[in-house]
TIVO-2410 file (N, C-alpha, C; in nm, 3 decimals):
# residues 86
REC num residu      c1      c2      c3 atome chaine
REC   1      M  11.543  -6.685  -1.437     N      A
REC   1      M  11.615  -6.577  -1.496    CA      A
REC   1      M  11.524  -6.455  -1.519     C      A
REC   2      F  11.401  -6.481  -1.558     N      A
REC   2      F  11.307  -6.372  -1.579    CA      A
REC   2      F  11.278  -6.298  -1.449     C      A
REC   3      I  11.270  -6.370  -1.338     N      A
REC   3      I  11.246  -6.308  -1.207    CA      A
REC   3      I  11.361  -6.213  -1.172     C      A
REC   4      H  11.483  -6.253  -1.201     N      A
REC   4      H  11.597  -6.165  -1.173    CA      A
REC   4      H  11.593  -6.040  -1.259     C      A
REC   5      F  11.562  -6.056  -1.386     N      A
REC   5      F  11.549  -5.941  -1.475    CA      A
REC   5      F  11.439  -5.848  -1.426     C      A
REC   6      L  11.326  -5.905  -1.389     N      A
REC   6      L  11.214  -5.827  -1.341    CA      A
REC   6      L  11.250  -5.751  -1.214     C      A
REC   7      S  11.315  -5.819  -1.119     N      A
REC   7      S  11.346  -5.753  -0.992    CA      A
REC   7      S  11.456  -5.650  -1.006     C      A
REC   8      I  11.552  -5.672  -1.094     N      A
REC   8      I  11.660  -5.574  -1.109    CA      A
REC   8      I  11.615  -5.455  -1.192     C      A
REC   9      C  11.561  -5.478  -1.308     N      A
REC   9      C  11.528  -5.368  -1.399    CA      A
REC   9      C  11.398  -5.298  -1.364     C      A
REC  10      L  11.291  -5.372  -1.362     N      A
REC  10      L  11.161  -5.308  -1.346    CA      A
REC  10      L  11.131  -5.268  -1.202     C      A
REC  11      C  11.144  -5.361  -1.109     N      A
REC  11      C  11.111  -5.331  -0.970    CA      A
REC  11      C  11.210  -5.231  -0.910     C      A
REC  12      G  11.337  -5.251  -0.936     N      A
REC  12      G  11.438  -5.160  -0.881    CA      A
REC  12      G  11.415  -5.017  -0.926     C      A
REC  13      T  11.393  -4.998  -1.054     N      A
REC  13      T  11.370  -4.864  -1.107    CA      A
REC  13      T  11.238  -4.805  -1.060     C      A
REC  14      T  11.133  -4.883  -1.067     N      A
REC  14      T  11.001  -4.834  -1.027    CA      A
REC  14      T  10.996  -4.795  -0.880     C      A
REC  15      F  11.047  -4.879  -0.793     N      A
REC  15      F  11.041  -4.850  -0.650    CA      A
REC  15      F  11.130  -4.732  -0.613     C      A
REC  16      F  11.243  -4.718  -0.681     N      A
REC  16      F  11.329  -4.605  -0.652    CA      A
REC  16      F  11.263  -4.474  -0.695     C      A
REC  17      V  11.194  -4.474  -0.807     N      A
REC  17      V  11.122  -4.355  -0.851    CA      A
REC  17      V  11.007  -4.325  -0.754     C      A
REC  18      L  10.939  -4.427  -0.705     N      A
REC  18      L  10.831  -4.406  -0.608    CA      A
REC  18      L  10.883  -4.340  -0.481     C      A
REC  19      R  11.004  -4.371  -0.443     N      A
REC  19      R  11.062  -4.313  -0.322    CA      A
REC  19      R  11.091  -4.165  -0.338     C      A
REC  20      F  11.092  -4.114  -0.461     N      A
REC  20      F  11.112  -3.972  -0.488    CA      A
REC  20      F  10.981  -3.894  -0.500     C      A
REC  21      Q  10.869  -3.960  -0.510     N      A
REC  21      Q  10.740  -3.893  -0.520    CA      A
REC  21      Q  10.688  -3.864  -0.380     C      A
REC  22      A  10.664  -3.736  -0.351     N      A
REC  22      A  10.630  -3.696  -0.214    CA      A
REC  22      A  10.506  -3.768  -0.159     C      A
REC  23      N  10.406  -3.791  -0.240     N      A
REC  23      N  10.285  -3.856  -0.190    CA      A
REC  23      N  10.293  -4.009  -0.196     C      A
REC  24      L  10.398  -4.065  -0.257     N      A
REC  24      L  10.413  -4.210  -0.268    CA      A
REC  24      L  10.537  -4.263  -0.197     C      A
REC  25      E  10.603  -4.179  -0.117     N      A
REC  25      E  10.727  -4.219  -0.049    CA      A
REC  25      E  10.707  -4.342   0.039     C      A
REC  26      Y  10.599  -4.342   0.115     N      A
REC  26      Y  10.574  -4.453   0.207    CA      A
REC  26      Y  10.555  -4.584   0.132     C      A
REC  27      I  10.482  -4.580   0.023     N      A
REC  27      I  10.459  -4.701  -0.057    CA      A
REC  27      I  10.590  -4.749  -0.117     C      A
REC  28      G  10.670  -4.657  -0.168     N      A
REC  28      G  10.801  -4.694  -0.223    CA      A
REC  28      G  10.892  -4.756  -0.118     C      A
REC  29      D  10.891  -4.700   0.004     N      A
REC  29      D  10.971  -4.756   0.112    CA      A
REC  29      D  10.922  -4.895   0.152     C      A
REC  30      L  10.792  -4.911   0.157     N      A
REC  30      L  10.735  -5.040   0.195    CA      A
REC  30      L  10.767  -5.147   0.090     C      A
REC  31      L  10.750  -5.115  -0.036     N      A
REC  31      L  10.783  -5.211  -0.142    CA      A
REC  31      L  10.933  -5.241  -0.143     C      A
REC  32      N  11.014  -5.141  -0.113     N      A
REC  32      N  11.159  -5.160  -0.105    CA      A
REC  32      N  11.193  -5.261   0.005     C      A
REC  33      Q  11.126  -5.251   0.119     N      A
REC  33      Q  11.149  -5.345   0.229    CA      A
REC  33      Q  11.106  -5.486   0.192     C      A
REC  34      I  10.990  -5.498   0.134     N      A
REC  34      I  10.935  -5.630   0.102    CA      A
REC  34      I  11.021  -5.702  -0.001     C      A
REC  35      F  11.061  -5.632  -0.105     N      A
REC  35      F  11.134  -5.696  -0.213    CA      A
REC  35      F  11.280  -5.724  -0.180     C      A
REC  36      K  11.327  -5.679  -0.065     N      A
REC  36      K  11.465  -5.709  -0.026    CA      A
REC  36      K  11.485  -5.856   0.008     C      A
REC  37      I  11.378  -5.936   0.005     N      A
REC  37      I  11.395  -6.080   0.023    CA      A
REC  37      I  11.455  -6.144  -0.101     C      A
REC  38      L  11.449  -6.075  -0.215     N      A
REC  38      L  11.509  -6.124  -0.339    CA      A
REC  38      L  11.653  -6.070  -0.350     C      A
REC  39      P  11.751  -6.156  -0.355     N      A
REC  39      P  11.890  -6.109  -0.364    CA      A
REC  39      P  11.916  -6.021  -0.486     C      A
REC  40      S  11.853  -6.049  -0.597     N      A
REC  40      S  11.876  -5.967  -0.716    CA      A
REC  40      S  11.819  -5.827  -0.697     C      A
REC  41      Y  11.709  -5.814  -0.623     N      A
REC  41      Y  11.655  -5.680  -0.595    CA      A
REC  41      Y  11.750  -5.604  -0.502     C      A
REC  42      C  11.810  -5.674  -0.408     N      A
REC  42      C  11.907  -5.609  -0.318    CA      A
REC  42      C  12.022  -5.549  -0.397     C      A
REC  43      L  12.065  -5.618  -0.500     N      A
REC  43      L  12.171  -5.567  -0.587    CA      A
REC  43      L  12.126  -5.438  -0.654     C      A
REC  44      A  12.008  -5.439  -0.711     N      A
REC  44      A  11.957  -5.319  -0.779    CA      A
REC  44      A  11.938  -5.205  -0.680     C      A
REC  45      S  11.881  -5.234  -0.566     N      A
REC  45      S  11.856  -5.131  -0.465    CA      A
REC  45      S  11.986  -5.069  -0.417     C      A
REC  46      S  12.086  -5.151  -0.393     N      A
REC  46      S  12.213  -5.097  -0.345    CA      A
REC  46      S  12.283  -5.015  -0.453     C      A
REC  47      L  12.272  -5.056  -0.578     N      A
REC  47      L  12.332  -4.977  -0.687    CA      A
REC  47      L  12.263  -4.841  -0.701     C      A
REC  48      Y  12.132  -4.840  -0.698     N      A
REC  48      Y  12.060  -4.713  -0.707    CA      A
REC  48      Y  12.094  -4.623  -0.590     C      A
REC  49      F  12.098  -4.679  -0.470     N      A
REC  49      F  12.126  -4.596  -0.353    CA      A
REC  49      F  12.270  -4.548  -0.352     C      A
REC  50      D  12.362  -4.629  -0.399     N      A
REC  50      D  12.502  -4.588  -0.404    CA      A
REC  50      D  12.521  -4.468  -0.497     C      A
REC  51      V  12.449  -4.466  -0.606     N      A
REC  51      V  12.464  -4.358  -0.703    CA      A
REC  51      V  12.386  -4.233  -0.662     C      A
REC  52      T  12.263  -4.247  -0.617     N      A
REC  52      T  12.178  -4.130  -0.590    CA      A
REC  52      T  12.122  -4.127  -0.449     C      A
REC  53      G  12.184  -4.196  -0.356     N      A
REC  53      G  12.133  -4.196  -0.218    CA      A
REC  53      G  12.138  -4.060  -0.151     C      A
REC  54      S  12.244  -3.984  -0.177     N      A
REC  54      S  12.253  -3.851  -0.116    CA      A
REC  54      S  12.145  -3.758  -0.171     C      A
REC  55      L  12.114  -3.774  -0.299     N      A
REC  55      L  12.007  -3.694  -0.359    CA      A
REC  55      L  11.872  -3.730  -0.298     C      A
REC  56      L  11.848  -3.859  -0.277     N      A
REC  56      L  11.724  -3.903  -0.214    CA      A
REC  56      L  11.715  -3.851  -0.071     C      A
REC  57      S  11.825  -3.853   0.001     N      A
REC  57      S  11.827  -3.804   0.138    CA      A
REC  57      S  11.796  -3.654   0.143     C      A
REC  58      E  11.857  -3.576   0.054     N      A
REC  58      E  11.829  -3.433   0.047    CA      A
REC  58      E  11.683  -3.406   0.011     C      A
REC  59      F  11.631  -3.483  -0.083     N      A
REC  59      F  11.492  -3.466  -0.124    CA      A
REC  59      F  11.397  -3.490  -0.007     C      A
REC  60      R  11.424  -3.595   0.070     N      A
REC  60      R  11.337  -3.626   0.184    CA      A
REC  60      R  11.342  -3.518   0.291     C      A
REC  61      E  11.459  -3.456   0.309     N      A
REC  61      E  11.471  -3.349   0.409    CA      A
REC  61      E  11.399  -3.222   0.366     C      A
REC  62      K  11.398  -3.193   0.236     N      A
REC  62      K  11.343  -3.068   0.187    CA      A
REC  62      K  11.193  -3.073   0.159     C      A
REC  63      T  11.138  -3.191   0.141     N      A
REC  63      T  10.995  -3.202   0.110    CA      A
REC  63      T  10.920  -3.257   0.230     C      A
REC  64      K  10.790  -3.237   0.227     N      A
REC  64      K  10.704  -3.289   0.333    CA      A
REC  64      K  10.621  -3.403   0.276     C      A
REC  65      G  10.685  -3.517   0.256     N      A
REC  65      G  10.615  -3.633   0.204    CA      A
REC  65      G  10.574  -3.726   0.317     C      A
REC  66      L  10.526  -3.842   0.280     N      A
REC  66      L  10.478  -3.939   0.378    CA      A
REC  66      L  10.588  -4.030   0.431     C      A
REC  67      G  10.703  -4.031   0.368     N      A
REC  67      G  10.812  -4.120   0.409    CA      A
REC  67      G  10.900  -4.058   0.515     C      A
REC  68      N  10.971  -4.145   0.586     N      A
REC  68      N  11.065  -4.101   0.688    CA      A
REC  68      N  11.194  -4.053   0.624     C      A
REC  69      P  11.270  -3.970   0.696     N      A
REC  69      P  11.400  -3.927   0.642    CA      A
REC  69      P  11.494  -4.047   0.623     C      A
REC  70      I  11.580  -4.036   0.524     N      A
REC  70      I  11.675  -4.142   0.492    CA      A
REC  70      I  11.815  -4.088   0.512     C      A
REC  71      P  11.900  -4.157   0.589     N      A
REC  71      P  12.038  -4.111   0.605    CA      A
REC  71      P  12.112  -4.113   0.472     C      A
REC  72      A  12.200  -4.015   0.451     N      A
REC  72      A  12.271  -4.004   0.323    CA      A
REC  72      A  12.382  -4.108   0.308     C      A
REC  73      S  12.437  -4.154   0.417     N      A
REC  73      S  12.549  -4.248   0.409    CA      A
REC  73      S  12.500  -4.387   0.370     C      A
REC  74      E  12.564  -4.445   0.269     N      A
REC  74      E  12.524  -4.581   0.230    CA      A
REC  74      E  12.566  -4.684   0.335     C      A
REC  75      W  12.652  -4.645   0.428     N      A
REC  75      W  12.697  -4.737   0.533    CA      A
REC  75      W  12.622  -4.715   0.664     C      A
REC  76      H  12.522  -4.629   0.665     N      A
REC  76      H  12.441  -4.612   0.786    CA      A
REC  76      H  12.364  -4.740   0.814     C      A
REC  77      L  12.343  -4.770   0.940     N      A
REC  77      L  12.280  -4.896   0.979    CA      A
REC  77      L  12.144  -4.916   0.914     C      A
REC  78      L  12.067  -4.809   0.898     N      A
REC  78      L  11.935  -4.823   0.834    CA      A
REC  78      L  11.944  -4.858   0.687     C      A
REC  79      N  12.054  -4.823   0.623     N      A
REC  79      N  12.068  -4.849   0.480    CA      A
REC  79      N  12.131  -4.983   0.448     C      A
REC  80      I  12.196  -5.046   0.544     N      A
REC  80      I  12.261  -5.174   0.515    CA      A
REC  80      I  12.189  -5.292   0.576     C      A
REC  81      T  12.084  -5.269   0.651     N      A
REC  81      T  12.011  -5.380   0.715    CA      A
REC  81      T  11.872  -5.399   0.655     C      A
REC  82      G  11.857  -5.370   0.531     N      A
REC  82      G  11.728  -5.392   0.467    CA      A
REC  82      G  11.627  -5.287   0.502     C      A
REC  83      D  11.673  -5.166   0.542     N      A
REC  83      D  11.584  -5.055   0.576    CA      A
REC  83      D  11.482  -5.093   0.684     C      A
REC  84      T  11.524  -5.171   0.782     N      A
REC  84      T  11.430  -5.217   0.885    CA      A
REC  84      T  11.382  -5.105   0.976     C      A
REC  85      G  11.453  -4.996   0.985     N      A
REC  85      G  11.413  -4.887   1.072    CA      A
REC  85      G  11.322  -4.785   1.008     C      A
REC  86      I  11.296  -4.801   0.877     N      A
REC  86      I  11.214  -4.704   0.808    CA      A
REC  86      I  11.070  -4.748   0.808     C      A
***
């Protein structure tokens, strides 16, 4: 139960914030990919992206960070397959 709490609350929030930092985008994306092996993290990741995915997509287009662009649609293939293309 503690692992689920940790992956939903702490990891989900921390990794999503890292994906908004221009110099830490790549690390946030990498951690997001790795932790998708935990089903509870997938829940947190999908909730965060559903609410603020378009904002994250706009941010990535407007800034010159280390991460790749992210499609705004939550149903885009890259967003529903564990971000394997990022």
